[in-house]
Structures are given as structure tokens and as C-alpha cells.
C-alpha positions in Angstrom: 93.4 -86.9 24.4 92.9 -87.7 21.3 94.7 -86.3 18.1 91.9 -83.2 17.3 92.4 -82.0 20.8 95.8 -82.1 20.5 95.7 -80.1 17.8 93.3 -78.1 18.7 95.1 -76.9 21.9 97.8 -76.3 20.2 96.8 -73.7 17.6 95.0 -72.4 20.4 97.8 -71.9 22.5 100.5 -70.5 19.4 97.5 -67.6 18.3 97.0 -66.3 21.9 100.2 -66.2 22.5 100.7 -64.1 18.7 98.1 -62.1 20.9 100.5 -61.5 23.8 103.9 -60.8 22.5 101.6 -58.6 20.2 98.5 -56.8 21.5 96.2 -55.2 20.1 96.8 -50.9 20.1 92.6 -51.3 20.2 92.6 -54.5 22.8 93.4 -53.0 26.2 93.8 -54.1 29.6 90.6 -56.5 29.6 91.9 -58.1 25.6 95.0 -58.7 27.8 94.0 -60.6 30.4 91.4 -62.2 28.8 94.5 -63.7 26.3 96.7 -64.6 29.2 93.9 -66.1 31.6 93.0 -68.2 28.1 97.1 -68.8 27.2 97.7 -70.5 31.1 94.0 -72.4 30.9 95.1 -74.2 27.8 98.9 -74.8 28.9 98.1 -75.6 32.7 94.5 -78.2 31.2 95.6 -78.9 27.7 99.1 -79.1 26.6 100.9 -79.3 29.5 104.3 -77.1 27.9 105.4 -74.5 30.6 108.4 -74.1 29.0 106.6 -71.5 27.0 104.4 -69.7 29.8 108.6 -70.0 31.6 110.1 -68.4 28.7 107.4 -65.8 28.4 107.5 -64.4 32.2 111.3 -64.5 32.3 111.5 -62.1 28.5 109.0 -59.7 30.1 110.5 -59.3 33.3 114.2 -58.6 32.0 112.3 -56.4 29.8 110.3 -55.0 32.4 114.1 -54.2 34.3 115.1 -52.8 31.4 111.9 -50.1 30.8 112.4 -49.1 34.5 116.0 -48.4 34.6 115.3 -45.8 30.4 112.4 -44.3 32.3 114.0 -43.8 36.5 116.3 -41.1 33.5 113.3 -40.0 31.3 110.2 -40.0 33.6 108.8 -37.5 30.9 109.1 -40.5 27.9 105.4 -41.2 28.0 106.8 -44.9 25.4 108.6 -46.0 28.2 105.4 -45.1 30.6 103.5 -47.3 28.3 105.5 -50.7 27.9 106.0 -50.1 31.6 102.4 -50.4 32.5 101.8 -53.1 30.2 104.8 -55.5 31.0 103.8 -55.4 35.1 100.0 -56.9 33.6 102.3 -59.0 32.0 103.6 -60.3 34.7 101.0 -59.9 37.2 98.6 -62.0 34.5 100.9 -64.8 34.2 101.5 -64.8 37.9 97.6 -64.6 38.6 96.7 -68.2 35.9 99.7 -69.5 36.7 101.6 -71.2 39.3 105.3 -71.5 38.8 106.3 -72.5 42.3 104.1 -75.8 41.7 104.8 -76.6 38.7 108.4 -76.7 40.2 106.6 -79.4 43.0 104.8 -81.1 40.5 107.6 -81.3 37.3 111.4 -81.8 37.9 112.4 -81.4 34.2 111.7 -77.7 35.0 113.3 -76.8 38.0 116.6 -75.3 35.7 114.4 -73.1 33.7 112.5 -72.2 36.0 115.2 -71.4 38.9 116.4 -69.4 35.9 113.6 -66.9 36.4 114.6 -67.6 40.6 115.5 -69.9 42.6 113.0 -68.6 45.2 109.2 -68.6 44.7 108.4 -67.3 41.6 105.0 -66.0 43.1 107.1 -64.0 45.8 109.5 -62.9 42.9 107.3 -60.9 41.2 104.9 -59.8 43.9 109.3 -58.0 44.9 109.1 -56.7 42.0 106.0 -55.3 41.8 106.5 -53.8 45.2 109.7 -52.1 43.9 108.6 -50.5 41.1 106.0 -49.1 43.4 108.7 -47.4 45.1 110.6 -46.7 43.0 108.0 -45.0 40.9 106.5 -41.6 41.3 104.4 -41.3 38.1 100.3 -42.0 39.3 99.3 -43.5 36.7 102.4 -46.3 37.1 101.9 -46.0 40.3 98.3 -46.6 39.6 98.6 -49.5 37.3 100.9 -51.3 39.5 99.3 -51.7 42.5 95.9 -52.6 40.8 98.5 -55.4 39.0 99.0 -56.5 42.6 95.5 -56.9 42.7 95.3 -59.8 40.8 98.3 -61.6 42.8 96.5 -60.8 45.8 93.7 -62.3 44.7 95.4 -65.4 43.3 98.0 -66.0 46.6 95.7 -64.6 49.4 99.0 -64.4 52.1 100.5 -61.7 49.7 98.7 -59.2 51.3 99.8 -59.8 55.5 103.1 -59.7 54.3 105.2 -56.3 55.8 105.6 -54.8 52.7 101.8 -54.8 51.4 100.8 -53.9 55.3 103.5 -50.4 54.6 102.4 -49.8 50.5 98.6 -49.5 51.9 98.9 -47.9 55.1 100.7 -45.1 53.5 97.8 -44.9 51.3 94.9 -44.5 53.6 97.4 -41.9 55.1 97.7 -40.1 51.7 95.3 -37.4 50.4 95.1 -38.7 47.1 91.2 -40.2 46.9 92.4 -41.8 43.5 95.0 -44.4 45.0 92.8 -44.5 48.1 90.1 -45.7 45.9 92.3 -47.5 43.4 93.2 -50.1 47.2 89.9 -49.8 48.6 88.4 -51.7 45.3 91.5 -53.9 45.3 90.3 -54.4 48.7 86.7 -55.1 47.6 87.5 -57.2 44.8 90.1 -59.4 46.8 86.8 -59.9 49.6 84.4 -60.8 46.8 87.1 -63.2 45.1 87.5 -64.9 48.0 83.5 -65.4 49.0 83.1 -66.8 46.2 85.9 -69.3 45.5 85.1 -69.9 49.5 80.9 -70.8 48.6 81.9 -73.3 45.7 84.4 -75.1 47.9 81.6 -75.7 50.6 79.8 -76.5 47.4 82.8 -79.5 46.0 83.0 -81.1 49.4 79.3 -81.4 49.4 79.1 -83.3 46.7 81.8 -84.9 47.3 80.5 -86.1 50.9 78.2 -88.7 50.1 80.3 -90.4 47.9 83.4 -90.9 49.9 84.6 -93.6 52.0 86.4 -93.5 55.2 87.7 -91.0 56.7 89.5 -87.3 55.3 93.2 -87.4 56.5 93.3 -83.7 55.3 90.4 -82.3 56.5 91.1 -84.4 60.0 94.7 -83.7 60.8 94.8 -79.7 58.7 95.1 -78.5 55.9 97.7 -75.9 56.5 98.0 -73.5 53.4 94.2 -73.6 53.3 93.6 -72.2 56.8 96.2 -69.9 56.1 94.1 -69.1 53.2 91.1 -68.8 55.3 91.8 -66.3 57.4 93.2 -63.4 55.2 89.4 -62.0 54.8 89.7 -61.6 58.3 93.1 -60.8 58.9 92.7 -57.9 56.5 89.6 -56.2 57.5 90.5 -56.3 61.3 93.5 -54.2 60.3 92.2 -52.2 57.9 88.4 -51.3 59.6 89.4 -47.9 61.4 90.7 -46.5 57.4 87.7 -48.1 55.7 85.3 -47.0 58.1 86.8 -43.4 57.4 86.9 -44.0 53.4 83.2 -44.5 54.3 81.9 -41.3 55.0 84.7 -39.1 52.6 83.1 -37.0 50.6 83.6 -38.7 47.4 81.0 -41.1 45.1 83.4 -43.6 44.3 85.6 -44.2 47.6 82.2 -44.3 49.3 80.6 -47.0 47.3 83.6 -49.2 47.2 84.1 -48.7 51.2 80.5 -49.2 51.8 80.6 -52.6 49.9 84.1 -53.5 52.1 81.5 -53.5 55.2 78.3 -54.6 52.8 81.1 -58.0 53.1 81.9 -57.6 56.4 78.2 -57.0 58.3 77.0 -60.5 56.0 80.3 -62.8 56.7 81.0 -61.4 60.0 84.2 -60.5 60.1 84.1 -57.5 62.5 82.3 -57.0 65.7 79.2 -55.1 65.2 79.3 -52.9 67.3 82.7 -50.9 65.2 80.4 -51.1 62.3 77.0 -49.5 63.4 77.7 -45.8 64.3 79.3 -45.7 60.4 76.0 -47.1 59.0 73.8 -44.9 61.2 74.8 -41.8 59.4 75.4 -43.2 56.4 71.3 -43.6 57.2 70.4 -40.0 57.3 72.6 -38.6 54.4 69.5 -37.1 51.2 70.9 -40.0 49.1 68.3 -42.8 49.6 70.3 -45.3 47.1 73.2 -45.0 49.5 70.9 -44.6 53.4 68.7 -47.5 51.9 72.4 -49.9 51.3 73.1 -48.9 55.0 69.8 -49.3 56.1 69.5 -52.5 54.8 73.2 -52.8 56.7 71.5 -51.9 59.9 68.3 -54.8 59.0 71.5 -57.7 58.9 72.8 -56.3 62.5 69.2 -55.7 64.1 68.4 -59.7 62.7 71.3 -61.4 64.4 72.9 -59.2 66.9 70.1 -57.4 68.6 71.1 -57.3 71.6 74.8 -56.2 71.6 73.7 -53.7 68.8 70.5 -51.5 70.9 73.6 -49.6 73.1 76.0 -47.1 72.6 73.0 -44.9 71.2 75.0 -41.6 72.1 77.7 -42.7 70.2 75.8 -42.6 67.7 73.9 -40.1 67.2 77.2 -37.9 67.8 79.0 -39.8 65.2 75.8 -39.1 62.9 75.5 -35.6 63.3 79.4 -35.0 62.5 78.7 -36.6 59.4 76.6 -34.7 58.5 78.5 -31.4 60.3 80.5 -32.5 57.6 78.4 -32.8 54.6 76.3 -29.6 55.2 79.5 -27.1 55.5 78.8 -23.6 56.8 74.7 -24.5 56.1 73.3 -25.3 60.2 72.5 -28.7 60.6 68.7 -29.8 61.0 67.1 -32.6 62.6 64.6 -33.3 60.2 63.2 -32.5 56.6 60.5 -31.7 55.1 58.7 -32.1 51.8 55.4 -33.5 51.7 56.0 -34.8 55.7 58.7 -33.6 58.1 60.7 -36.9 59.1 63.5 -37.2 61.5 67.4 -37.6 60.2 67.5 -40.8 62.5 63.9 -42.2 61.5 64.9 -45.4 59.9 67.3 -46.3 63.0 64.6 -45.6 65.3 62.3 -47.8 62.7 64.3 -50.9 64.1 64.5 -49.5 67.6 60.4 -49.0 68.1 59.4 -52.5 67.4 60.4 -53.3 70.7 59.2 -51.4 74.4 62.2 -52.3 76.1 64.2 -51.4 73.3 62.4 -47.8 72.3 62.5 -46.8 76.1 66.7 -47.5 76.3 66.6 -45.5 73.3 64.7 -42.5 75.0 66.5 -43.0 78.1 69.5 -42.8 76.7 69.1 -40.6 73.6 68.5 -37.9 76.6 71.1 -37.9 78.9 72.7 -35.6 76.3 69.7 -32.5 77.8 72.1 -32.5 80.9 73.7 -29.9 82.1 75.9 -29.3 85.1 73.7 -27.7 87.8 76.8 -26.2 90.1 79.1 -24.8 86.8 75.8 -23.9 83.8 78.1 -23.9 81.1 78.6 -25.4 77.6 80.3 -25.1 74.4 79.0 -24.5 71.2 79.3 -28.0 69.7 76.9 -29.0 72.5 73.8 -25.8 71.7 74.7 -28.0 68.3 74.3 -31.6 68.7 71.9 -31.0 71.6 69.3 -29.0 68.6 69.8 -31.8 66.5 68.9 -34.2 69.3 66.1 -32.5 69.9 64.3 -31.6 66.4 64.9 -35.4 65.1 63.3 -36.1 68.9 60.4 -33.8 67.7 60.0 -35.5 64.4 60.2 -39.2 64.8 56.9 -41.6 64.6 56.6 -42.6 67.7 54.9 -45.7 68.5 53.1 -45.3 71.7 52.4 -41.9 74.3 54.7 -43.6 76.6 57.4 -42.6 74.4 57.0 -39.4 74.2 56.0 -39.3 77.8 59.7 -40.5 78.3 61.1 -37.3 76.6 58.6 -34.8 78.2 59.4 -36.5 81.6 63.6 -36.9 80.7 63.2 -32.2 80.0 61.3 -32.1 83.2 63.9 -33.7 85.6 67.0 -31.6 84.0 65.3 -27.7 83.5 63.9 -28.5 87.3 67.0 -28.0 88.6 69.9 -26.8 85.9 66.8 -24.2 84.4 65.8 -23.2 88.5 69.7 -22.7 88.5 69.6 -21.3 86.1 66.5 -18.9 87.2 68.5 -18.4 89.9 71.1 -16.9 88.6 69.0 -14.9 85.9 66.9 -13.5 87.7 66.5 -14.6 91.5 63.7 -12.3 91.8 61.5 -13.7 89.3 62.1 -17.2 90.3 61.1 -16.2 94.0 57.9 -14.7 93.0 57.5 -18.3 91.1 57.4 -20.0 93.7 56.3 -18.4 96.0 53.0 -17.9 93.9 49.8 -20.2 94.0 50.7 -23.4 93.6 48.6 -24.2 90.3 49.7 -27.7 90.6 49.0 -30.6 93.5 51.8 -32.6 93.1 54.5 -30.0 92.4 56.8 -29.1 95.4 58.4 -26.0 96.0 62.1 -26.3 95.7 64.4 -24.4 98.3 66.5 -21.3 96.7 70.4 -21.8 97.3 72.5 -18.5 97.6 75.1 -18.4 94.6 76.7 -14.9 95.7 79.9 -16.6 95.8 79.7 -18.6 92.5 80.4 -16.5 89.6 80.2 -18.4 85.6 81.9 -17.3 82.3 79.1 -15.5 80.7 79.2 -16.5 77.4 79.5 -20.5 78.1 76.8 -19.4 80.9 74.7 -18.1 78.2 75.4 -21.6 75.3 74.3 -23.9 78.5 70.6 -21.5 78.5 70.3 -21.9 75.0 69.6 -25.5 75.4 67.9 -25.0 78.9 65.9 -23.3 76.4 65.0 -25.2 72.9 64.2 -28.3 75.7 61.7 -26.3 77.3 60.0 -25.4 73.7 60.8 -29.2 72.9 58.8 -30.1 75.9 55.6 -27.3 74.9 56.2 -28.9 71.7 55.5 -32.1 72.6 52.4 -31.8 74.7 50.6 -29.7 71.9 51.4 -31.9 69.2 50.2 -34.6 71.1 47.6 -33.8 72.9 49.5 -33.7 76.4 48.7 -31.7 79.0 50.7 -30.6 81.9 48.5 -33.0 84.4 49.2 -36.0 82.5 52.5 -35.4 82.1 53.4 -35.3 85.9 51.1 -38.1 86.7 52.9 -40.5 84.1 55.2 -43.0 86.0 58.0 -43.9 84.2 58.6 -47.6 83.8 54.8 -49.1 84.4 52.6 -49.5 81.7 49.8 -47.6 82.0 46.1 -47.0 80.1 48.1 -43.4 78.7 50.7 -44.7 77.8 49.3 -47.2 75.5 47.9 -45.1 73.7 48.8 -45.0 69.5 50.3 -42.0 69.6 48.9 -39.4 67.1 49.9 -36.1 65.7 46.9 -33.1 66.7 49.2 -30.8 64.6 51.4 -31.5 62.0 54.2 -29.4 61.7 57.7 -28.5 62.6 59.4 -27.4 65.3 60.4 -24.4 64.9 63.1 -21.9 66.3 61.6 -17.8 66.7 61.2 -17.7 70.4 64.4 -17.9 70.5 67.5 -17.0 67.5 69.9 -18.2 69.0 69.7 -21.5 68.6 71.3 -21.8 65.0 73.8 -18.9 65.2 76.1 -18.6 67.7 76.5 -16.1 70.8 79.5 -13.8 69.7 79.4 -10.6 71.6 77.2 -8.7 74.8 74.5 -8.2 72.9 74.0 -12.0 72.8 74.5 -12.7 75.5 71.9 -10.3 76.6 68.8 -11.0 74.9 69.3 -14.6 75.1 69.1 -13.5 78.9 65.6 -11.7 78.6 64.5 -14.5 76.0 65.0 -17.7 77.7 63.4 -16.0 81.4 60.4 -15.3 78.9 60.0 -19.1 78.0 60.7 -19.2 81.7 57.9 -17.6 82.8 55.4 -18.9 79.8 56.0 -22.3 80.6 53.6 -23.7 83.2 55.8 -24.4 86.5 58.0 -27.8 86.5 58.2 -30.2 88.6 60.8 -32.0 91.3 62.9 -34.2 88.9 61.8 -37.6 89.7 64.2 -40.2 90.8 66.4 -42.1 87.6 63.8 -45.6 87.5 64.8 -47.6 84.3 62.0 -46.8 81.8 61.4 -50.7 81.4 58.8 -52.7 82.4 58.5 -53.5 86.5 
């Protein structure tokens, strides 16, 4: 090094040390971060005067421990609070930017000075001091600052994140109801993962650049760099360990926490750190929000999953729909959840999801077949919970508003409705109005393809009135959906009955074009949107169901469960 460079290094080091020891009151943490980072770079690269760093760290640790003891006796002392916040930052930043454990290995002449700080690992010592302070000091501002400083250490030494004390601390934070500290932890995880990704990308570029110049065998790469391998697996381990909490955080009603969680999910999906099916239900739920920015980010992540793992993610449709419904319930509060939104046109809440699913015939028909399984009502019990009614209404409203590609999808929904109505619907009519059912079945047959069903006596069975009334609401909604789709897409009863699931046909291949542009409404079924609470509600619903049933064309016998796929 030239004399000029050496002189410059000495002067810069002295000036930076003054800035650190006597920080500007207006500079804040950002200035302190930059000053210590520059100071450590100058020492590492130019002056190699590590004694100054060791002395500074030793002094800061001593002052920090002394201030912490005083603060425990005077927890309202604002001056001590500010002093502790400053000192923990200084200690953590020195630890981040100057690896004194490595200096101890490379400079035997400094071992005694470093041992004066600690005879064990300096990085572990700094980390241990920060964790102890976090557990001892209950002040929220101090805890937030200490957590941020732990983030500095995690960024430089990733394996510290897998330490049992780190796991205990993060478990406590995720289990708490404090959104501020949860947000801080998620931001630390987000910054850590981003930093790790950038670091590994830089290492890969450097390795590719050196590959052509290197000759012979790189024994470190051949045998294995255990330290590098240990650090490279931390990102995956952390994501796997805390993915359930991250997924929960993505669905909370707090924008800061939600944004950080979605950022982590983005990193997880792009880097392939978790199974796609673990993330998909939450991604689908986030696509349903009114916030276009957030739903757009979720849709972009869904598109990545779709392009990389189409064969894996096109399953568990019902589970994803249920998570989306529960999330809508959560953000709507006391308002009933609706499966579509109407502005200039009506759009299904699940339209972003279906726009990916409908690209291929197999997947879109699998979607229809699976999602309509929520229609099923056990004909032997004829019972339903209120949450079942609300979920089925959500799905029906979505199915009424989806942008279908072909009429085959519409016919698939109608056929699923017919299959449920022809069993559970008939059973409901037999219980509620057996004389009307006998008259309907015994009257003239309007369609040659329709055959009557033998009516089984039910005198020995009883049904819980409220539960049965809720089941009748589900069946009535299915009736109205069937009628709505037929009129909206111009499909006759005869076409619906003659269509064969799984078989390509001219009618099924036709584009699905709406003849009527109006949403599905529930004015004919008032109890679809409010809970059944009284015996009068039960009577009203029974009468409404019978009227809707009698107004609907004859229900066909159920088809066998033929897969809606190419044959």
C-alpha cells in the first residue's frame, strides 16, 4: 500500500471512529449503520488495526451491561432507554461487519485482546448478550430495537437463526397478539431471505466467472465446504419451520404484516423452499381481496406455481375454496359474504383462480366436478349447519358469475345440480310434501328420458327441524342456480339431460356466451342470506322450497359418477 493510501486509511478510520463514539443526535440509526460499516471495511481492507475494533466492542459491551442493570432499577428512565438502544446497535453492527472469530484465527497476535472480550466465540457472545437483554427488558421499544439488532447478526451469521434460543424467541413472538413486534420479526425474516438470495446469486456468478480460469480440481468443492453447506440450508430450514405462521400472517387484517408475509411467500415460491400445495390455499384466498395491488401480487405468485407445478396444484380445489371463503368471512365481518362483485359487470370472486384453471379442458372439468361436491346433501339425514349454507351460497354465486370457456363447463355444473336434486331433493320433497311429490311423479311425463323414482316411506324417520330447514336452503339454492344457468346461457332442459359427462359433443364445444347479463339474486329465497332462527322461519322456508321445486322442470334420475374427462 502506498503512503498516500495508508495515510488516507488512517485519517478515514480516525474520522469514522469519532462519528461512532460521538454520534450525531440528528443522524439516527441509519447514520450509525453506515459509519460502523465503513469503519469496519476500512479496518478489514486498509489499516488492519483490529485492536481499535476490539477495544470499541469491549467498551460498548461493558457500558451496555451497566446501563441494562441501571435500567432494570429505573424502568422509566428515558435517557437510559436511549443509551441502551444506541449501544445494542453499535454492538450488533460491529459483530455484523467485523468477524472477530475469523480475526482470532488469522491473527495469533490478537488472541489475548479478543479473549479479553470472551474466550468463546465472539459472535455467539454478542448474540447471547442480545438475547438475554431481550428476555430481561420488557419495554416494547427496547425489544423492537434488540430484535432489529438480532436481525443484523442473523444476516451476517445465518446459523444463529437455527439456535434453540432463537426458535424459542420467535415462537413466543408469533404466538403473541402484538402486531408491532410480529411485523418487525417478519421484516427481519424478509430481509434475511432477500440478503441470502442476493449473496448466493453473487457467489454463483463469481463461481461461473472463475470456472474457466481455474485449472485442476477444486478440492473444497469436491470434498465439501461444511460451513457453506450449513449456511446454505438455513433459508429452507427457517421457511419450513415458520411457514404455518407466515401463512397465517398473510391473512391478518394488518397491511404491514400482510405485505411482509406475502414478500416471504414470494421468495418461498420463487426459490421452491416449500411444497406448492402448502402455499396455494392462502394464495387463492389473497386473490379474492378488493385491494387490486394485493390480489395482483397473489395472482402473479399463483401464475408462477401454475407454470412450474401445474400437475401438483390442480387438486384440493375444495380446500382452497374453503380457505378463500373463511378469509372473506374474516374481512367482511358482519356483512354476508358474496361470491361475486358487481361494478360495470359482475365478476366472480374466484375469477383469477379459474382463469388459470380453464386453460385446459381436463383441469377445468376437474375443477367443476370437485367444487360442486359441496352441493352434496346426505339424503338419509337431510341436515346442514349454517356454515354449510353460507359456503354453498358462496360457491354457487361464484359458479353463476365465472367466465366459462365452453358450454361443457356450464352443462357440468347443471348436471351436478341435477344429480343432487334427483336424490336429496326428492327426499326433501317426500318429507315436506309427499302428496305434491306423488302428484308430480304420477302426472304426465314431459320428457321421455325422465323416469320416476319409487317413493320410500319415511314414517319411521325423524329429522331435526332447524337442520333440515338449512338443508332445504342449500337444495333451493341449487335449484335456482340450475334455472339461472339455463336461462343465462340459453340451454333447454332437454339439452341438459341429453348431455353426457366426459364425452365430447358439439353442444359442449360451443363457446359459453351469456344471453342475459344479470347476477344471480336471492329474492325468491330470502333465507339464503339470513339465518333460520324461529319456527316461523322454518315454515316459511319449507313453503318456499316446495314452491321452487314445483316450478322447476322434472328432475332426472342421477347419472353414474362419470369422470368429466376425455374418453
